[in-house]
C-alpha angles and dihedrals in degrees: 000000000000123000123234089253093054091047091052091051092048094051092044089062091061104032111077126188094216093050090048092051090049090053092049089051091052095046092045091057090065120086098221109175115163107269094025131123087231091064092047092049093047090053089052091051092048091050091049092053093049092044089065088064127075092262130111109248127197118186113188126185121196127197120247111274096025109146139217112180103310093337120103129196107246118275095184114127120258108247123233109163139341137174140187119194137168113229135206090060103021117238123170112226109173145322149171134292094004094062117052115238091001097127115058118234107249093030119154122239128246135173114239108296139160117237138172120265115235137172124228105277094033123102102288097194109129092351144116104240119214111211133189118238111305132205109251095240094048093060100084094054092046092048091051092050094048093046092049089051092054103260116160101197142003130213115193124199118233122231111248096223111171094337138076125276093272097071115112122207124221108257124202120188126183113288091245096043111160093205132075105245131207131179113216134198115234088255092052092047090052089049089058096041089054090061106066113179093014124131125235132205115222134182134171127178125189140172119225115279114285127230117276113245130210120186116198121179128182136198109197106213134177114334115261096020119130117262123235125196119205116194138190128175119237101201140095136087121290128305102017088147100170095027094076121321084087093061093045090052091046092055091049089053091049091050090053093046094048090050092052096043104040125043115210111285094028136083126013128344100243126180123189125200128193112181144135109286116276099339094058090048090050089054090051092048095047100041103030119013097041097031095070127025092221090059096054113106122225094215137011132208122190119209107200126153096357099152103065132108095238130105115298108250119201103190112203128222123272115273094241092058104029130181132153098257094133090050092052090050090048092054092048091050091052090056092047095050107012118218120249126221133239119251092271092039089236095117131049115229113204112219091197111057106229139148134196107226135189119268114280105162101214093148139039095299087074092079096056091053094061108122092238089058103026101181111157106251132179137178138218124199146136117256143220101033112173091194093058111138094359140106088255093069089107136155093253088067093058117107104215093196093052091045091053093044094051092045091053091046092052093048095046094045094049092046093049092051091049097048101035115186120114093355093068095070092054092046092048091052092050090047090055090050092051091048092051091049092050093048090052092048093051100039089123090068112086115244094009099129096053093043095048091048091055091051092046093052091048090052092053091046090052091053091047090052091057091062101036111037091175092056111125115256111272114218118207123241114277115257135190108297122233109270102174113098105214136154104268121239106236124205118239104166122100124233127357117343113256131174096222092054091046089053091050091052094047118094110251092243089068097050091093090053090052091049089053091053090051094054113132090032101218102051092030092057093043091053092049094050094046093050091048092048091049092064111105102157090253108063126080125224095271091059092043089055093051092048092050092050091050093046096050103029085227129130101244116184125225088238091057092049091050092048092051093051091047091052092048089049090051088054090050091244098119139018133199109234112232089222117074115225132193124214093197113153097020118131136198121295107245120246113272094035128092110301094203091109097034137138109054113268105253133154135186 
């Protein structure tokens, strides 16, 4: 069996920075909004490239509105052209496709027409309304109010962030938005605000929504080996170079390398998935991975934003379906850019800044971690990225060396986990190091050391099970049973949990409450995901809170936990059983069995 070092060397021979950058440049040139013909055409081109290799390729196209659980294939119109101009005298403001991110996804169409210019708070009837920057989850309510008041169009100013006042933020409106929607730079917004009483000419032309594509490729390796799935999302407006042309290019490079290195019937079982973010992955899960046992992957790795100059983030698996993915990536990274030593050799000095982080689930790997699916899933990315979701996410900001290094690391780590052998000892050692580091970092949280050790042992047992299916079931160490008798929080949503679908199910009057819980976005989102993933139909809110704290390493308040559960109840996604139950005496579900009720129910 190959070592991680030999796998890194093998993949490096076939993954080239210049070729990766060329692929990013090509992908970035395509405007690939969800629901657009550009996305559909790009998927066809990706499938055609992979089809030339010795891999099995499945390209599926779904009609707009097709559903999987609570996920719906996009029904947003496919953009062609749009323009926004001041008149008398004429001044061009913005337009599509000349200005990146200018036309909002979900925008309505209109023939060329002249309308009144209004600011938010003015009479919107018959007007284009210019709005200051808006929280994402306040948009739907504002759009409804403006449409009901007779507005024709909306133009929303972008936050400047770390850039100048010409940056334009990506804007997503509801698929059935009744208003024409533009995203403005701060400079463009000021240009309109400086013209009170002026008229503007607007136009927006769309085709009907396109079919939604999913590209699934498979390399059938040695019989009995574990199966890894690597995923990258195809969508977003041009250029979106790092998010996520970089991941799409990385997967294409891995497909080519796997084809060259491993003849059919040898090497790892590697699946590759290119799909629209979240909804395309839901389609794959529902129709492919869960439809046939032989199609279900053992582990999943998401490649999203892997070409940036930020810190390398190795996001670990969720605690309730653990596996040492972050450890495998760590080992691969060490062989790509070996650590140096301090003067006395007592301390290792990483030459590639990287950090293993707790599971967050802000990309497609989220869906696999749902307790009803429970496939170990990790994520690799570069963060921070100031250009994230803006017109400045351009090819010139891509670091080809980092892009190639991360692509090699992902391929080598996934292959090592699939094949096992000598690589497992090195991965297990790195996993123990990461566990020790995390325990030290979270020593202020009661019960952390014992809890993290249980999760760590379960991760190693999961990996062992991939390479020895006849291995006896390994039960986890007993932990303190749940002793608080509380009304359990019971799951009522269908399919994998997803923030966008929760928002759609939530009455509009609660959107402001959700926006408040998501501020600031990073920790707010992580808290929400962890609390949702903690629900197992048995535990009460006290236990859910403890699990979420332990999963995120964040200080989550009881008030926040209560607010999240109340919002999910308002959406009809959970209910509090009127009968209190106690889970006293229950122990951890062993690896290899359903993880719905794992990890052990502990509380501080």
